[in-house]
Steps between C-alpha positions, in 0.01 A plus 500: 500500500437200715769365729724222352646274770842352428651207715879472480636186662874521558784310661870606540513675158507873578658599159219323309242634736613855420470440132146351543391801710658753263289346231190579711610854551522537119142388438275737309216405731577661830222380741665193629627372836731205553558258786863396506478155659850438635558138607864553602580504873768762430243725338729624218196642323435764767786730392396465135144604568609791723735623225200579277335716762168427342197453727338274230745233605411302816782288648343184653766250622378164618565446875621146420645365175214340296715355219484581135170331408306620806605858455400485135171338572428771761547755223232336286203568712207564257348766728671822598730557793511878495192606302614452145239452235774350277781274604806310368821339626838639412777256606825673588694359217259625236415855390237703307485711195341843560151433364451159675235616747315741280473255200388207722229709659386612157492140391294390798239769436499474117442124492286493813704226670625455861846367403751599234795279424779705358792370296850572629841552327765251613841658577812318619653644815877476501665697782341844484400472133147428382544347150208466251442144365241595239253260663192528717370261769148448354508602141529153366201363688253786479353734238346829586143441616262354757549160656269279706629328809490167309725642227745606773503152648581336168813720473644325804614227263742752353576785750414646837157608387493835681822658622579691814631798297206521270186510727318826548155492662202688655478427871127582519373262226744217465355159580820296469710413813850588407651362817584129485589418862799388693499147372645612161864551588634549156473843347452362145229261613329798660443652157349171367259483798420864469402419133274216620323733743397759226120543489493827304547545125847655434598749243854445365697809389788411266697821531769445765499779760721344763830313515534148627857449618679174418822453694815364340508252793151414626434485870312212665574216254759581250768631736500165681737242378505123438254288681331785676411675169365171357282432798349852489426458132340162555287634776395794288400278220302275739299800603429595148401145420256501784334815370480369143356166612239689697411696186465187291297317768255797535456600144604192293506537119347850521825649647711290269322636192528850630875448551535349156359818345772697683766252390401528130500888509838512669664202335546330843361162433809337641459680828139393526575138427772485770251655752235252405744209548587660839127468599475150344235627258536256202171560324667731248645475154874564575670640195831638632595216737598156374417189690852452649511852622148477637584185699813670639306807598216303661756298704669812626181676581351194675819448701478854628128457570565175689794615714385850601168555671254747357581825681160661424248212514313658790463832330292433190161434658547744776623807314425465137 
């Protein structure tokens, strides 16, 4: 049984950290070690780790606060930190079902791939309760099977591509760089860039073996009010727009045709058409968007494009 290395970024959520680590203890695959990457100056996670009295848990607080995105990016080193042949990231607000590690290792070996992307169940967190929603985070956009990097890129028109909670990889063979760098300051944008950096074929496993927690009130955008919330949403959309424009500029009609296949399978033609308008790609037979709506969308997208600078312009040639 080769060592599985788990990275657990955490910040000021000891009760959720305890649940995440408890789900590790319950794994049927026992040969794991985890790095608890505490970014809180108060180090609330220390007592949680010590309460388990398990030497497989290594408490590693950062000497200075890195911030959410830097701590998460640190956790996504493709190579190992403590000798693990396998690795994945378990964010403190998520948790695992008992066979998560064992079945992901089996999938890597069975399909001879370096990365597995695992579906996750979405549950709503209200106070202490974790309530099933009957939904998964990737089930609409993927079917069980093998995907090329290009097929992953095309899914960025619809979703994150690859998710933080779903990646499981071999540290000795992986060719993809899963760290995106400090310039990406939005955690959701990190997932998009991580998808763009994939160089390995990925096998998608549709059976959800982990839980992605959706809070009743979201943290970094939704809990802000009024103008602040609107500004954050506009800045988020400008970053997504930048990434999609890069895809269209680089791959042209090839990426659009691939995205169109996905849209037809998932009945998401309206989403694709809006994203194409966002990138100013007009060489397409729009079926779901009438002319008036298209003009309105183009004006709105162009206004955002004109007012806000491209936050990632310098990244595409250097990193991707």
